[in-house]
C-alpha positions in Angstrom: -120.8 -69.8 83.1 -119.8 -66.7 85.1 -117.6 -66.7 88.2 -116.6 -63.7 90.4 -113.9 -63.4 93.0 -111.7 -60.9 94.8 -108.2 -60.6 93.5 -105.1 -58.4 93.3 -104.0 -56.6 90.1 -100.2 -55.9 89.9 -98.9 -53.5 87.3 -95.2 -53.8 86.8 -93.5 -50.9 85.0 -90.1 -51.5 83.6 -88.0 -50.6 80.5 -87.7 -52.6 77.3 -83.9 -52.6 77.7 -84.0 -54.0 81.3 -82.3 -57.4 81.5 -82.0 -60.3 84.0 -79.1 -62.7 83.3 -78.9 -61.6 79.7 -82.6 -62.1 78.9 -85.2 -59.3 78.6 -86.6 -58.8 82.1 -90.2 -58.9 80.9 -89.6 -62.3 79.4 -88.0 -63.6 82.6 -90.8 -62.2 84.7 -93.6 -63.8 82.6 -91.8 -67.2 82.5 -91.3 -67.0 86.3 -95.0 -66.2 86.8 -96.1 -69.1 84.6 -93.7 -71.5 86.5 -95.2 -70.2 89.8 -98.7 -71.1 88.7 -100.0 -67.5 88.5 -103.4 -67.3 86.7 -102.2 -65.0 83.9 -100.0 -62.1 82.8 -100.0 -59.7 79.8 -97.1 -57.6 78.6 -97.8 -54.2 76.9 -95.2 -52.2 75.1 -95.8 -48.5 75.3 -95.3 -46.1 72.4 -94.3 -43.3 74.7 -93.5 -42.6 78.4 -91.2 -41.2 80.9 -90.1 -42.3 84.4 -88.1 -41.2 87.4 -85.4 -39.5 85.3 -88.0 -37.6 83.2 -86.4 -38.7 79.9 -89.1 -39.2 77.3 -88.9 -42.6 75.5 -90.9 -42.7 72.3 -91.3 -44.5 69.0 -91.2 -41.2 67.1 -88.9 -41.3 64.1 -87.3 -38.1 65.3 -86.6 -39.4 68.8 -86.5 -43.2 68.4 -85.9 -44.9 71.7 -84.3 -48.3 72.4 -85.9 -48.3 75.9 -89.6 -48.1 75.5 -91.9 -48.5 78.5 -93.1 -52.1 79.3 -96.1 -52.8 81.4 -96.8 -56.3 82.8 -100.3 -56.8 84.2 -100.9 -59.7 86.6 -104.2 -60.6 88.2 -104.5 -63.4 90.8 -105.6 -64.3 94.3 -104.0 -62.3 97.1 -102.1 -65.3 98.5 -100.6 -66.0 95.1 -99.5 -62.4 94.6 -98.0 -62.4 98.2 -96.0 -65.6 97.3 -94.4 -64.1 94.1 -93.7 -60.6 95.4 -90.3 -61.6 97.0 -89.3 -63.2 93.6 -90.1 -59.9 91.9 -88.0 -58.0 94.4 -85.0 -60.2 93.5 -85.1 -59.4 89.8 -86.3 -55.8 89.5 -83.6 -53.3 90.0 -85.3 -50.2 88.6 -89.0 -49.8 88.0 -92.3 -49.5 89.7 -95.0 -51.9 90.9 -98.6 -50.8 91.7 -101.1 -53.1 93.4 -104.8 -52.8 93.8 -107.7 -54.9 94.9 -110.0 -55.9 92.0 -113.0 -58.0 91.4 -112.5 -60.6 88.7 -115.5 -61.6 86.5 -114.5 -64.8 84.7 -116.6 -66.0 81.8 -116.3 -69.6 80.6 -118.5 -71.8 78.5 -119.5 -75.3 79.5 -117.8 -76.7 76.4 -115.6 -79.7 77.6 -113.4 -79.5 74.5 -111.9 -76.2 75.4 -108.5 -75.9 76.9 -108.7 -75.7 80.7 -107.8 -72.4 82.3 -106.6 -71.5 85.8 -109.2 -71.2 88.5 -109.6 -68.0 90.3 
């Protein structure tokens, strides 16, 4: 079965060394999103990047960084993204969030034995 809907894609750019109450910030954000009932989130660890201060962070042996780029992608309905945005404002001190309208195409089988997924 295939379903389509309009949604918002958030991309949250932070650093691997960013923390919130002693815990890695990316872990806190994903756990918060799950607790808030957001449809899904994925964390990507970059192998190289730079940000506002133009310092290059890389996994290169010659310039091994302890603060690699982290990207969290979140896609959900606009009302759900609007609801969690203030919570993100509370925990992100330094970083970048981009937001764009997207169309979600969700594929699911009719198999009743599968684990249920969030509805878009």
